[in-house]
N, C-alpha and C positions, 0 to 999 in steps of 0.2 A: 617635429613634423606632425601635422594633423592626422597622418595615416596610421601612426603607431601610438597606441595608448597602453601604458604599463600600469598594472595594479601595484600600488606601493607595498601592500601586504604580500602579494604573490608576484614577484618580479619575473618569474618564468612564464606567467600567463600574459600574453599580449593579444591585443585586439587589432586586427588588420582590416583594411577596406577590401571589399570583394573585388576579385579580378575580372569577373565576367558575370553576365546576367544568367546564363545557363551553363551548367557543368555536365558534360556528357561523359560516358564511360571511356570513349576514345581519348578525350582530353586528360582524364585521370591516368589512363595507361601511358600516354606520352610523358606526363609529369613524373610518373614513377620510374619509367625506363631511363629518363634523363638523370634522375636522382641516383639510380643504381650505376649508370655509366660514369657519373662524376666521382664515385668512390671506388670504382673497379678498374678504370683505365689509367690510373696514376696521375690524375689531374692535380693541379696546384691547389694549395690550401684555400685560396680565395674562391676558386670554383666550387670546392666542397662546401665552403661556408654559404655561398649563394644558393646552392642546391638545398642545403639544410634549411635556410631561411624561407625558401620557396615552399618546402614541404610543411614547415610550421604554419605558414600563413594559409596554405590550402586546407590544412587539417582543422581550421576554425569553422569550416563549412560542413554542416551535417550531410549535405548531398554528396560532397566529395568523399567523406568517410564511408557513406553507404556504398558508393561505387568502388572505393578502395577495398572494402571487405568482400566484394564479389569478384576480385581479380583472381587469375589462376595462381596455383601454388608456386609455380616456377617464377612468378613475378612478386608475389606477396612475401614469400619466405626470405628472399634476399633483403627486402626493405626492413623486415623485422630484425634480421641479423645485424644489419648495418646500424640501426638505431640502438639495438641492445649493446653493440660494441662501443658506441659512442657514449652510452649512459654511464659506464664505469669511468670514473675520473682517472686520467693517466698518471697523475701525481700520487694519488692514494687509491689503491685498488679496493679498499673497504668503504669508499664513499661514492655517492651517485650525484650526477648533475641533474638538478631539479628541472631545468628547462627541457631536457631530453627525456626525463621520466614522464613529464606531462605529455610529450609527443608520443611516447610509448603507450600511455594511457589511451590516447585518441586512436592509435593504430590497432592495438590489441583488443580494445573494447568492441564487442559485437562480432569479431572475426570468427569464422568457423573452420579456418584452415590452419590453425596454429599447430595442432597435433602435439606430439611429445617434444618438449623444448630442445632446441639445438644448443650446443655448448655456450654461445654468447647469451642467448635468452635464458638458459639455465643459470648462468652466473648472475644475471640481473635478478632473477627470481630469488635465488639464495641470499643475495645481498639485501633485497627488499624484506625478506623474512627476518634477517638478522637485525636490520635497522629498526623495524617495527618492534621487535622484542626488546631491544636495548632501550628504545625510547620509552616504552611502557615501564620498564624496570626502573629507569632513572627518573620517572615522573614524580614530582613532589607536590603538585597541585593539580587542579582540574583543567588548567589551561595548557594546551599543547600548541607547538608552533606549526605553521602552515605546511612545512616540509613533511612532517609526520602524517598529516591528513592526506597529502598528495601520495605518499608511499602506500598508505593504507588503502586508498581508493584504487590505486593502480593494481595492487595485489588482488583486491576483490574483483576488479574487472577482468584480470587475466584468468582468475580461477573459474568464473561463471561461464558455463557452456563449453569448456575445454577439458575433456577428460584427460588428455595427456598432461596438462598442467596440474590438474588435481592429483594425478598419480605421482608426478615428480615431487610436488610439495609434501605429499603423504610419506614419501620415502626419505625426506630430509631428517637428519637427527634432531633438528630443532622444532619438529612438528608439534610434539607434545607441549613444549614450552610456549610455542605460539598460541596453541589453543588455551592453555592455562592463563597466560597473560591477557589474552583478549577477553576471556571470561571475567577476569578481575577488573579489566578496564570498564566493562559494562556497569559496574557499581561505583566507579570513581569519577565519572564525567557525566555532564548533562548536555554536551554538544550533540546536536541532532545528526550532523554529518558523520561524526565519529561513531556514534551508536549504530547508524544504518550500515556503514561500511564494515564495522566490526562484526555485526550480526550476519552480513552477507558472507564474509570469510568463514565464519563458524558454520553457517548453513551449508556452504560448499564442502566443508571438511568433515563435519561430524553429524549432519542431519540424519543420515541413514544408520547411525550407530546408537547404542544405548545412551551414550553421553548426550546425544542430540535430544533424546526424550527428556533428559533432566534439564538441559538448558532451555529448551523451547516447550516448557510446560504451558498449559492453557492460560494460567495467570500471566506469565511472561509474554505470551503471544498477544494477549489482550492489551497489555501496556504498549507493546511494540506497534500494534495496530492503531492505537490512539496517536502514537508518534507519527506513523505513516500518514494518517488522516490530516494531522496538522501541517505536514509538509506538502501534501498534494492539494490541499484546500487553499493554500496561500496563493494570492494573485500576484504573479510576477509581471504581468503586463495587462493593460486595459483590453478587455475583450472587444470593445467597440473601436479599437484603433484600426488603422489601415493594415491590410495584409502585408506581411513581410515576405521577401524572397527567401527561399531555402538557403541561398548562398550567403545572404546578408548576415553580418555578425554584430551582436550587441556587445555590451560590456562584459568583462570576464565574470563579474558577479552573477549576471543573468545566465551565462553559460553554466556556471557552477551550480546554480539553482536547478536548471534543467537536468544536468547530470545527476544531481541528488534525487530529483523526483523520479527519473528513470531507474536509478538504483533502488529506490523504495518500491517501485512496481515490480522489479525483478525479484526483490526479497519476498514479496507476497506470493509471486508465482512459484518461487522455490519452495515456500512453505506448502503450497497447494499440492505438491507432489507426494506429500505424506498423508495417509488417510486420517490420522487422528487430528491433524491440523486442518485438513480440508473440511471435516465435519464442523469444526469451530468457525471456519470462514463462511460456510454456507448459512449458518445461523447467526452470523455477526451483523449487528446493525451498522458497524463502521463501513463494511463493504457496500451495503445498500446506500449509505450516505455518499460514498465515493461515486457510486454509479449515478446517483442523482446529481452530483457535482459535475461529472465528466460528460454526461449526455448533452446538456445544453451547450457545450463547446463545439458541437458538430455543426458548424455553419461556416460559410466562406469568408466571413469577416473576422474570424478568429485569427490570432497570431499563429504562426507556423509552429513555434515552440510549444505553446499550450495545446494546440491540436495534435501535435506529435505525441505528447505525453498522454493525452486522453485516448487516442487510438491504440497506443501501446497497452494501456491498462485494460481497455474494454475488450480488445482482441484476445489478450492473454486470459482474462477472466472467462470470456465466452467459450474459449477453446479448452478450458480446464475442467469445467463441471457443467453437467446438464441442468442442475438446479440453479446455478448462478446464471446460466444462459437464459433460463426462464425468467429470472429476476430482472435481467436487463431488458428482455422482451416486454415484460409488464410495465417497466418504467420508460421504455423508449417512446419518443414522440412519433407522430405519423411519418412514414417513409418520405413523403413529399417534402417534409421540412428538413430532415436530417441527412437524407441520402444525396443531397447536392454536393457534399464533399467528395463523392466518388469522382466528380469531374473537376477536382481542384487543379489549378494551373501548375502546382508543383507535383511532378510525377510521382515522387516517392510517397508523398502524403496521399495522393489519390490511390496508389496501390495499397497502402496500409488501410485506408478506409474501405476499399473493396474487399480486402481480406476479412475485415471485421464483419461486414454485412454478410459475407458468405458463411462465416463461422456462426453468426447469429441466426440465420435463416436455414440452417442445415436440415433439409428434409423435414421441415416443420410447417406443413400446410396450414394448420389452424393459426399459427403465429403470423404467417404471411397474410392470410385473409384478414386477421384482426388489424394488423398495421395498415393494410390497404383500406379497410372499412373506416378506420379512424381518419384516413386522408379524405374519404368521401364525406364523412360527417363534418369535417372541418369546413367544407364548402357546401352548404345545404342547397344552394341554387343549382349545383351541378349534379345532385343525386339523381340517378336514373329512375324511371318508373318501376313499380313492383314487377311488372311482367318482364321487363328487360333484366332486372336483377335475377329473377328466377331462371330466365334462359341462360344466364352466365353461370349460375350455380349448378346447373344440370350439365354434366359433361357429355351426355348423349344427345344434346340438342343438335338438330341438323345445322349444316353450315349455312344454308340459306336463311334459317331463322336467326343465326348469330350475325350474319351480314346485315340484317335489317335493324340491328340494335344501333342506337346513336353512337357516333364516334367519340364524343366527349364524355366517356365514362369517368375518367380520372383526370380532370383538366389540370390539376396541380402536378400530377406525376407524368403526364404525357410529354411535356417538354424535356423532362429528365430522361425518359426512355428514348426520345429522339436523339438527345445528345449522346447517350450510350451507344446507340446503333451508328451514329455518325462517327464516333471514335473507332468503332470496329471497322466500318467501311474505309475510313482513312488509313488505318493500319494495314488492312488487306490490300488496298490500292498501292500503298508504299512498298509492301513486300512483293506483290505480284508484278506490278508494272515497272518498278525501278529496282535495279540490282544494287541496292544500297550497301549490302554487306558482302564483300568479296570472299572468296575461299580463304579460310584462315588456316595457317599452318598449325601443326599439332603442338608446337612449342610455345604458342601464344595464347590460344583460347581452348586448348584441350585440358580438361580437368577431370578428375575422377568423380564426376557428378553429372546426372542426366541434364539438369538445367544448364550447366555451364558448358557441356559439350555441344550445345546448340548455339552457333554463333549469332543467330538472329535474336535469340532470347537475351543477348547482352543488352539490348535496347530497352528502355523503360516503356516505350509504347507497346512492345511485344508482351511484356509481363502484364501491363495494365489491361491489354486486350484479353489475355487468357483469363484473368480474374473477372473481367466484365462478363465474359461468356458464362462462367460458373455462377455469377450473381444472377444473370438473366435466367439461367436454368432453375435456380431456386425460386425466382419470382414467377416462373412459368407454372407454378402450382396453382395460381389463380387464373381463372378463365378470362377475366378482363384483360390481364396483361398479355395473354396469348392473342386475344383479338386485336389488341393494339400493335403487337409485335410481328404478326404474320406478314403483313405487307412490306415489312422492312428487311426481310431475309429471304434468300433463295439458294438453290442448290449450286448454281454457277459459282457463287463465291466460295463454297466448300471445295469445288473442283479446282479452281484457280489456286487457292491456298494450299491444297494438298499437292498440286503439281510443283509449287515453289519449294515446299519443304522436301518433297521427293527428290528434286534436283539437288538441293543442298545435301541430302543424305548420300547421293551418289558421289558428291565431290569431297566427302570427308574421308580421312584415312580409315583403314579397317578397324583399328582399336576404338576410334571415336565413333564410328558408325554403329558399333555394337551397343554403345551406351546412349545413342541418340534417341530422343523422344520428341516427336512433333506435337508439342503441347497445345499450340494454338489450333492446329487442325483437329486434334482430338476434342478440345473444348468446344470448337465450333460445330463439330459433329454431334456432340451431346446437346448443344443448343438447338440444332436443327431437329434432332429427335424429340426434344421436349416441346418445341413450339409448332413445328410443321406437321409431324407425323401423329395422327390421332385417328379415332375410329371412323369419323365422318369425312375423311379427306377424299377428294375427287380421284377418279381413276387416272386422269392425266397426271396429277401430282404423284400418284403411286408409281406410274410408269417412269416419270422423271426420277423418282427416288431409286427405282431399280437400275435405271441407266447410270445414275451417279455412282451407285454401289459397284457397278461393273467396270467403272473407270479404273485403270491400273493405279493411278495415284491415290484415289480414295481407298482402294483395296489395300494399298501399301500402308496408309495411315491406320486403317482398322487392324491390319496384321501387327503393326508396331504396338498398338494399344493392347492387343491380346497377348503379345509376347513380353509383357512387362515383367521385370525382375526387381524393380526398385519401389514402385508405387502402384499398389493394386487398385487404387481408385480409378485410374484410367482404364484398367481392364473391366471393372464393373460398369463404367459409363459406356464403353464400346459394346459390352454384352447387352446392356439395356437398350441401346440403339438398335442392335441386330434383332433383339427379341421383339421390339415394336414392329420392325419391318416385316419379320416373318409372321407375326401374329396377324397383321393386316393382309399378308399375301395368302393366308390360308383360305380366306373368303373370296379371293380374286381369281380371275381366270388365268393369270400369268404369274408364275412364281419367279423370284429373283435368281439369277445365275450366280452360283457360288464358285465357279471356276476361277475368276480373277482373284477372289479372296484366298482360294486354295493356292493359287500360284504365288500370291504375295507371302502367305505363310510358309510355303515351301522355300521361296527365295530367302526369307528371313532365317529359317533354320539352316539352309544351305550356306548362308553367309556366316552363321555361327560355326558350322562345320569347317568352312574354309579358313576361318580365323584360327580354329584349333589346329588344323593341319599346318597353317603357316607358323604358328607358335612352335609346333613340334619340329618343323623343318628348321626353324631358327635355333632351337635347342640343339638339334643335330649339328647344324653348321657351327655353333659355338663350341660343341665338343670337339669337332674336327679342328677348329681354330686353336683350341686348347692343346690338342696333340701336336699341331704344327708349332705352336709356341714352345712346347716342351722340347721339341727337336731343335728349334732355334736357340733355346737356352743351352742345350748341350753343345751346339756349335759355338755359341758365344763363350762357353766355359773353356773349350779348347783354345779358342783365340785368346782368351784371357791368360791361359797358361803360357802361351807363346809370348804374349806381351810381358808377362812376369819375367820370363827368361831374358828377353831383350832389356827389360828394366834392370835386371841384375848386372848385365854387361855395362849398361850405361852408368850404373852405380859405381862400378869399378873405375870407369873413366872419370867419373865425378870425384871419386876419392883421390885419384892421381892429381887431378887439377886442383883439388883442395890442398894437397900437400905443397904443390908449387905456390899457390896463393898464400899458404901459411908461412913459407920461407920469406916471401916478399913482405908479408905483414910483420914478421920478426924484424926484418931490416928497418922497416918504417917505425916499428916500436922503439928500436934502439936510437934512431935519430930523434924521435919525440922525447925519449928519456933525457938525452943530452940537452935538448931545448928546455925541458922541464927543470933540470938541475940548474942551468944558468938563470932561468926565471926565478927559481927558488932562492938562489943566492941574492939576486937583486931585491927580492921581496924581503928577505931577512935584514938586509942593510936598511931599507926604508922602514922596516918595523922597529929596528934599534933607534933610529932617529925619532920616530913617533913616540916610542917609549920614553926617551930622554925629555922630549918636549912635554909629555904628560906628567912626568915626575916634577918638572919645574912648575907646571900649573898646579900640581897637587900641593907643593910647598907654599906657593903663594896663597892658595886657598886655605891652608892651615893657619898661616899668619893672620889672614883676614878674619878667620874664625876665632882666633885667640883675642884679637882686638874687639871683635864683636862681643865676646863673652865678658870682657872687662867693662865695655859700655853697658852691657846688660846689668852687671853687678852695680855700677854706679847708678843706673836708672832705678834699680831696685831700692838702693839706699835713699835716693831722692824721693821715691814713692813713700818709703817709711817715714822720712822726715815730714813729708807733706801730710801724711796721715796724723802724725803727732801734733803738727801745727793745727790741723783741722780740729782735733780733739780739744786743744787749748783754746782755740777760737770759740768753740761751742761752749766751753766752761765760762769764758769771759762774757759771752753773750748772755748766759743764764744769770751771771752775777749782775750784769748791767740791767737786766729785766727786774731783778730783785731790788736794785738801787732805785730804779724808776718807781717801783711800787712804794718804797719807803719815802721817796720824795713826794709822791702823791699823798701819802698819809700825813707827812709833815706839813704840806700845803693846807690840807684839810684842818689839821690842828691849829695852824697859824690863822686860818680864816675864822675858826671858832674863837680863838683868843682875841682876835681883832673885834669880833662881835661883842665878846665879854667886856673889852676895854671901852667900847662905845657905850655899852649899858652902864658900865661903872662911871664913865665921865658924865653920863646923864644924871646918874644918881649923885655924882659929886656936885654937879651944878644945882641939882635940886636940894642936896643936903650940904650946902656950903657951910652951913653952920656947924655940920658935924665933922668937916675936914680937919679942923684944927685938933679935935679930940682924937682923930684917927690918923695922925701924921705918921706915927711910928709904923702902923700897919700898912699905910700907903707906901712908905719908903721900902718896906720889905717886898711888897708886891712889885714895885718898880725894879728892885734888884732881880727878882725872878724873870721879869720881862726882858731885861737886858741880857740875862743868861740865855734865855730862849733865842733871842736874836743872834747872839754869838754862835750858838749851836747850829742855827740855820745857815749862817755864813760859812761855818766849817763844812757843813754837808755840801754846799754848792761848790766849794773848792775841791772836795773829794770827787764829786761827779765830774768836774772838768778834767781832773787828773785821769780818771778812768776813761774818759772820751779820748784824751790824747794817747793813752796807752792802746786803746782799741784801734785808733787810726794808724799807729805805728805797726801793730800786728797785721792790719789789712794791707799796708805797703809791703811787709815781708811776704805775705801770701801771694800778692801779685808778682813779686820778683821770683818766687818759687815756681809759679805757673809758667812764667816765661822760660825759666831754666828747664822745666819739664818738657815744654814744647820743643825747645832746641834739641834736647836729648832725643826726643821722639824722631825729629827730622834726621838726626845723625844715625839713629838705629835703622830708619827706612833706607837711607843711602847705603848703609853697610849691608843690609839685607839684599838690596838690588845688586850690589857688587858681588855678593856671594852667589846669587842666582846666575849672574853672568858667568862667574867662574865655574859653577856646576854645569851650566849649559855647554861651556867650552870643553869641560871634561867629558860630558856625554858625547859631544861631537867627536872628540878624539877616540872614545871607545867605539863609536859607530864606524869611524874610519878603520879602526883596527879590525872590527868584525867584517867590514867590507873586504879588507885585504884577505882575511881568512876565507871568506866566501869566494873571492876571486880565485884563490888557490884551489879550493874545492871544485869550482866551475872548470878550471883548467884540467883538473884530473878527470872530471866527467866528460869534458870535450875530448880528451885523449881516448877515453873508453868508447865514446860514441863514434869517434873517428875510426876506431878499430872495427866497430860493428858496421859502420858505413862502408868500409872497404869491402867487407864480405857481401853486404847488400848490393854494392855497386856491381860486383861481378855477376850476381844473379840478375840485376836489372839490365845489364848489357845483353844477356841472352834473351830476356823477355822483350827487350826493345827491338832486337832483330826480328823476332817473331811478329811483334805488333806492327813493325814497318811493312812487313810483307802483307799482313792483313789490311793495313790502312791503304796500301797500294791497290789491293783488290777491291776494297770498299770504295776508294775514290774513283776507280774505273767504272764500277757499277753506278755510283752516284752521277758520274759524268754522263753515262749513257741515259740514266733517268732524266737528267737535266735536259739533254737533247730531246728526249721524247716529250717532256713537258713543254719545251719551246715549240716543238712542232704542233702539239695540241693547242697551245695558246694562239699560235698563228691561225690554226684551223678555226678555233672559236671566234677569233676576230673576224675572219672571213665570213663565218656563218652569221655573226652579229650584223655585219655590213649588209649581207644579203637579206636578213630579216628587216633591217631598216629600209632597204629599197622596196621589199615587198609591202611593207606598211605604207610607204609613200604611194606605191602603185594602187594599193587598196583604197587609200584616201582619195586618189584621183578618180578611181572608179565610183566611189561613194558620191563624190561631188557631181560626176557626170550623171549618175542615176538620179540624184536629187533634182538636177536641172530637168532631166527627161520627165520625171514625175510631175514637176511643176508645170511643164508644157502640156503633159497629158491632162492634168487637172483643168487647165484652161480650155483644152479641147472639149473635155466632158461638160464643162459649164456652157460652152457655146452650143454643143449639141443639145443639151437640155433646153436651152432657150428656143432653139429651132423646133424641137419636138413639141414644146408647149404651144408655139405659134401654129404648128401643123395640126395639133389636136383641136385648137380653137377654130381653125378654118374648117376641119371636118365636121365639127359640131354645128357650125353655122350652115354648112351645106346641107346636112341632114335636117336641120330645123327648117330651112327654106323648102326642101323637098316635102317634108311632112306638112308644112303650111299650105303648099300647093295642093297636096292630096286632100287635105281637110276642106279646102275651098271647093274643090270639085265634088266631093261627097255632099257638102251642104247644099249644092245646087241640085243634086239628084234626090236627096231625102230630106225628111223633116228634121228640125233640130233635136227633137226628143229621142230620135233613134241613133244619135251620134255615139260612137264607141268611147267608153271612159278611158281607155288606155291610149287613145290617139293624141292626147294633149301633152304627152311626155316625149321628149326627144330621146332617141335610142343611140347610144354610142357603143360600137362594138368593142369587145374586150380584145385588146391587142397587147403586144409586149410594151408598146409605148405608154398606153394608158395605165398598165400595171406599174 
């Protein structure tokens, strides 16, 4: 299928197609609740597998994971427990399923609600530690399998940011061995991912200890920083490519690269918590290089993954050190170029970007002015005149002088400011005019956190709006931003937003209300104080500010900000707002009324007191309930003693019944023994017959074995004869070769002699005269020649005799081979007959074993029959009870079936009524459409008549004016004619309009 792509090296990592364009927190909550329900309500295995596959596919989305990590603990903890339970292999408790370990990595990574591990999660953590240690110990080379990397990165992700997990791993007996093996692994591998995750685990475990100082020395940190730079500086995607959705998923390798880059950033941030490493980071050129690499990524055309990594790094570094924040500010481009990511279409990226700029511009007015001045220099045509710049630089300039300044002070930043305020206004409108978030029960959205106790803050738009307000407060340090922003904000928005969050506060349970923080209202109040309230504000605006502060909802928001126990920044912002208002009221004729604020503070403290009283009453009620429960336990104990006495009586009756059943069982046993004896006799008779038949088969097998042995002996003798003949044949062949060689030598000698004879005959012809004198010598030579010829003839006859003897030996060898082949066939037939006999003997033994087994089965059946008789008596009693229960259940089911039938008939009637209503509504719509068409015709006709009437009126007035002009021309000269009399006058009527 094209929807699923599996990595061959990592089969547990799959790539799925996105399910939707936008993933909201409500969608994530529904998916998680269905996942929990599938594993808790006893669903079938196919339903569990479908829920697990759905969860795996959704966890490939970073936006889904971001919402998952913000779910309440009552929803997140069951998911973590279920996945942890499934991680451990059911067949082998010491092994883990890699696909579910990958899912655990996605779920646990970045979560803040893990806490101390539950038993399933603790088992998975202990197994992860053990597998990592074992894999490192068994390592023989630098190459590790992918499952080890998965286990290592999962362990590192679970440790980071979770104090409970760190405490649990530190308490394990294998903790020292884990640290030691990881420290050794750093010197045995060059894999970047293994090095990063191993250092992350070590940083979480020993960074605050003396051993951490030894491991993370300046030299080692420098090498590690070079590795981090090589990882973060790699281009995983083209920066000029089209923007990807936060839901969309790329290949698993790209996701692994993003995870590795995020882990590298987290490692650097963990190092920055230690002063001796922070000093090194502040003076390191690698950090400056990374800042220069990450800042150019802040634009809307960058891929979401790269933008996410860049914002994570920049925000972490800016929030860690003032010196590093100054470094980022000096390298940062103008705000008009980089701050557009604050309005990124992906909400989580936009929130991360807003957090980064808030951390960068924290109460640093010179940095804000520098970045804004850079934006002005970037467009020289839009630079304001010196007088205007001076008026903005002076905060005591009157409002009239500032209003005369040109509007286009920052033309590149002005659209961005308008977009930020448009986002704020849209979020306020959504919260105030539409009740999009109903009252949430405490078991769904109630969590021990200020942010999560606010149901409205569950939306991305709410969080984005809060951070936008804080960003605008930081930008408000520049007077030009104030001038551009003042027309876009008013006190009525603060009042409406405060009323909405006050209403929500009243609808929350008491426990949730105590931890409730109206963050949007507080941030908007700080924004109003930074932009609107200043020394030169008008008296009307000051009176409106006093009236707003006297509003009960605004007073409630201020009181909640002053009564903070979790985040003191809100208290500081509210105090700054009130200080500005009171400072301006000193020079005014009217001071603000503090009674609403006092009432809100009193109500807040009263609510705290009521909560304490309710908790005290709850404890008292629980003590009373405990005493009542102890009394009930005493009463139940007495009833239990009575039940025990009744049980003793029933036990006596049961013993009597058991004795009766034992007698019946003895009688049945006697009958079964008689049956068994007869069956045993029959079996023994059949066994004797089978034994006789087996003895006969054994004798036949012995006879055939003896015959086979004789044939084997004969075959062995024939083989020996054949070997002897082969040796003789080889000797004769050698002799034949020698004779052939001698014949060749004789032939050569004969040829030489013939040549000599020819030469001698030639000489004889030449020396005919000498023949007579040499006759005796010639006669002797002729005798020698005759002797040589005779010896040659004798040799030929000897060779022919040897050839005849060789042919006879060859015929004997052929006969021997045929005899050997026949003996081999006889041996094969004999072997087959023996195998058949052996097979028949084995079958006879098997039949004998079956008979023995049958006898044993009969004995077992007799024993089981005895047990079955006892079980049958007990089953009869249980059956009578179950019959009564089934009758009661069937009656209730019959009643439920009748009720369901009535409901079904009722629903059918309602459906028919709805169909009739729809038909009636359709007829009314048709009638209305026809009436509208008729009215349109009437309107067109009336318009035509009105046009005609207007033309007639104009002609009448024109004629009347013409007659008047003629009369006047007769009475006066043409030079004294009125210039306005030549134009016709048409009165303004509703028709002309």
